[in-house]
VEXDREN-2710 file (C-alpha; in Angstrom, 1 decimal):
% VEXDREN-2710
k/r/px/py/pz
1/UNK/-2.0/-39.5/-25.3
2/UNK/-3.4/-36.4/-27.2
3/UNK/-5.5/-35.6/-24.2
4/UNK/-2.5/-35.6/-21.9
5/UNK/-0.5/-33.5/-24.3
6/UNK/-3.4/-31.0/-24.6
7/UNK/-3.8/-30.9/-20.8
8/UNK/-0.1/-30.3/-20.3
9/UNK/0.0/-27.5/-22.9
10/UNK/-3.1/-25.9/-21.3
11/UNK/-1.6/-26.0/-17.8
12/UNK/1.6/-24.5/-19.1
13/UNK/-0.3/-21.7/-20.8
14/UNK/-2.2/-21.0/-17.6
15/UNK/1.0/-20.8/-15.6
16/UNK/2.5/-18.3/-18.1
17/UNK/-0.8/-16.3/-18.0
18/UNK/-0.9/-16.2/-14.2
19/UNK/2.8/-15.1/-13.9
20/UNK/2.2/-12.4/-16.4
21/UNK/-0.8/-11.2/-14.5
22/UNK/1.1/-11.1/-11.2
23/UNK/3.9/-9.1/-12.8
24/UNK/1.4/-6.7/-14.2
25/UNK/-0.3/-6.2/-10.9
26/UNK/3.0/-5.8/-9.0
27/UNK/4.3/-3.4/-11.6
28/UNK/1.3/-1.1/-11.2
29/UNK/2.0/1.8/-8.7
30/UNK/0.0/1.4/-5.5
31/UNK/-0.3/3.4/-2.3
32/UNK/-1.4/2.5/1.2
33/UNK/-4.0/4.7/3.0
34/UNK/-6.0/4.4/6.1
35/UNK/-9.5/3.0/5.9
36/UNK/-12.0/5.7/6.8
37/UNK/-13.9/3.3/9.1
38/UNK/-10.8/2.7/11.3
39/UNK/-10.9/3.8/14.9
40/UNK/-8.8/6.8/16.0
41/UNK/-6.9/4.7/18.5
42/UNK/-5.9/2.1/15.7
43/UNK/-4.8/5.0/13.5
44/UNK/-2.7/6.5/16.3
45/UNK/-1.1/3.1/16.8
46/UNK/-0.4/2.9/13.1
47/UNK/1.3/6.4/13.1
48/UNK/3.4/5.4/16.1
49/UNK/4.5/2.1/14.6
50/UNK/5.1/3.4/11.1
51/UNK/7.0/6.4/12.3
52/UNK/9.2/4.3/14.5
53/UNK/10.3/2.4/11.4
54/UNK/10.5/5.2/8.8
55/UNK/11.2/9.0/8.7
56/UNK/7.9/10.8/9.1
57/UNK/9.4/14.3/9.0
58/UNK/6.8/15.4/6.4
59/UNK/4.2/15.1/9.2
60/UNK/5.9/17.5/11.6
61/UNK/4.4/20.9/12.1
62/UNK/5.5/23.0/9.1
63/UNK/6.1/19.8/7.0
64/UNK/4.6/19.6/3.5
65/UNK/2.1/16.9/4.7
66/UNK/1.2/18.4/8.1
67/UNK/-2.1/19.9/6.9
68/UNK/-4.8/18.9/7.2
69/UNK/-3.8/18.2/10.8
70/UNK/-6.0/15.2/11.5
71/UNK/-5.5/11.6/12.5
72/UNK/-6.7/9.9/9.2
73/UNK/-4.5/12.1/7.1
74/UNK/-1.4/11.6/9.2
75/UNK/-2.1/7.9/9.5
76/UNK/-2.5/7.5/5.7
77/UNK/0.9/9.3/5.1
78/UNK/2.7/7.3/7.8
79/UNK/1.2/4.0/6.6
80/UNK/2.2/4.7/3.0
81/UNK/5.7/5.7/3.9
82/UNK/6.0/2.4/5.7
83/UNK/4.4/0.5/2.8
84/UNK/6.7/2.0/0.2
85/UNK/9.8/1.5/2.3
86/UNK/9.1/-2.1/2.8
87/UNK/8.6/-3.3/-0.7
88/UNK/5.0/-2.4/-1.5
89/UNK/3.8/-5.9/-0.3
90/UNK/0.2/-6.4/0.4
91/UNK/1.0/-7.4/4.0
92/UNK/2.9/-4.1/4.6
93/UNK/-0.5/-2.3/4.3
94/UNK/-2.5/-4.6/6.6
95/UNK/-2.1/-2.6/9.8
96/UNK/-4.6/-4.8/11.7
97/UNK/-7.0/-4.5/8.8
98/UNK/-7.0/-0.7/8.9
99/UNK/-5.0/-0.2/5.7
100/UNK/-6.4/0.1/2.2
101/UNK/-4.4/-0.3/-1.1
102/UNK/-5.3/2.2/-3.8
103/UNK/-4.1/2.7/-7.4
104/UNK/-5.2/6.3/-7.3
105/UNK/-2.5/8.7/-6.3
106/UNK/-3.6/10.3/-3.0
107/UNK/-1.1/13.2/-3.2
108/UNK/-2.5/16.7/-2.7
109/UNK/-1.1/20.2/-2.9
110/UNK/2.5/20.1/-2.0
111/UNK/2.2/16.7/-0.2
112/UNK/3.4/14.1/-2.6
113/UNK/2.9/10.5/-1.6
114/UNK/6.1/8.7/-2.4
END
């Protein structure tokens, strides 16, 4: 009887611990960026998809995130805009395994990642 009680309390404790850990991880600010090893064609597909779903105006010529004008930079910004707009779920940064979650803010100069 004491063994069952101990096991039940232990399992209850573990469930509280895991829920608290999940909340802590979810509460931490994260960003989605392009994996440097991704192909140019995959990154272009990501830009086209993300920008068909969210406003990518910051990537337009003259926009605050236009420079540097290269595919990996533009893909990272577009992918992050999509990721942030869709609830910051892990699966919203998958992009055919070309997305990477980071806890380091990738903002630079005047380009602020949302």
